[in-house]
TILOBA-767937 format. One record per residue: x, z, y of N, C-alpha, C in turn. Coordinates in steps of 0.2 Angstrom, whole numbers, plus 5000, padded with zeros to 4 digits. Last residue first. Layout:
<rs>
XZYXZYXZY ...
</rs>
This chain:
<rs>
553854095518554454085522555054065519 553354145502553254135509553954115512 553754115488553054125490552954115497 554854055475554654065482553954065484 554554165460554654095464554554105471 554354285457554854255453555054185456 554254425470553954365466554554335462 553654565478554154535474553854475470 553454645494553154605489553754575485 553454815500553854755498553454715493 553154935512552854885507553254825506 553655085515553855025516553554975510 552855225523553055195517553255125519 552255295533552755335530552955295523 551455195539551155255536551655285531 552655075537551955085540551655145536 554154995541553755045538553155055541 554954905548554354875545553954925542 556054965553555754915557555054895555 556355065544556355085551556055035555 556454995532555955045533555855065541 557554915534556854885533556354935535 558555025534558454975540557754945540 558355075521558255115527558155075534 558854965513558154985513557955025519 559954855521559854915518559154935518 560454685516560054735521559954795517 561054595508561454645510561054695515 560054495507560254535501560654595503 558854485521559554465518559754515512 557154465516557654495520558354475517 555954335518556454375513557054405517 554354355526555054335525555454375520 553054385523553254325527553954305526 552454505520552154445517552354385520 553254605524552754585528552454515526 554554545514554354605519553854575523 555054505498554754485504554554555508 556254455485555854515489555654485496 556354375470556354365477555954425480 557154375455556654405459556854395466 557154235444557554285448556954315452 557154155428556754185433557254235437 557754105416557954085422557654115429 556954165406557654175406557954165413 555454245412555754185409556554195410 554954415409555154355413555454305409 554754525401554154485403554354425407 555954585400555654565394555054525395 556254615413556654565410556354545403 555754715422555354665420555654605415 556854795426556254825423555754775420 557754705430557954735424557254765421 557154665442557254615437557354645430 557154775449556554755447556654705442 558554785451558254835448557554815445 558854665458559154675452558754725448 558154705470557954645466558154645459 558854815474558154825472557954765468 560154755477560054815472559354815469 559754675487560054645481559954695475 559454765497558854725494559154695488 560254925494560154855497559654815494 560255095498560155045493560054975497 560155205507560755165506560755105501 558955265505559055225510559655175510 558355275488558855295493558955245498 556655275485557255245485557755265490 555255315476555655345481556355315480 553855205473554555225471554855265477 552455135466552755175471553355205469 551955065455552055025461552455065466 552255055437552155105443552355055449 552354945430551854995428551755045433 552254785439552654845437552154905435 551554635434551554695438551954755435 552454475433552054535430552054595435 552154335443552654385441552254445439 551354235449551254255442551754305439 551054305465551054245460550954275453 551754465468551554395471551554345466 551654635467551854575464551454515468 552354765477551754725475551954655473 552854925479553054865477552454825474 553255035491552755015487552854945485 554455165494554355095493553755075489 554955295504554455275499554355205499 556655335505556155295507555655285502 557755475507557355435503556855395507 559355455515558655485515558255435511 560555405516560455435510559755465510 560855355529560555305524560455335518 561355475535560755445537560455395532 562655475528562155525527561455505529 563755405528563155365527562555415526 564855485529564655445535563955405534 564855545517564655585523564455545528 564355425505564855465508564555505514 563155435491563455405497563955445500 562755415474562955455480563255415485 561355315467562055335468562255375474 559855325459560255315465560955345464 558455265451559155295450559555275456 556955305460557455255457558055285456 555655415456556255405460556655355456 553955385459554455395454555155375458 552655465467553155415467553655435462 550955495463551655525464552155465463 
</rs>
């Protein structure tokens, strides 16, 4: 069962972006594993929001200067202003979007 990430409301113009996307988060390297790996995320959330959210979840297990880097398809880091729904539409497989997260550069 997927846990829902805290989401803020969007305007009527962004109705399509308000759709929930199932996101599976996989750790890469020495970054700790989240207790849950599957979440329902509002499509209007950005990559930057997701990275900050993961960092907040792991802050007690991370080094003070660690930052979270997100990857799609194990090869590229999407722009921080990219919306989750856009990534899902391009890279989603089997009704979910798999995103890898790391504390240090891993790919591309």
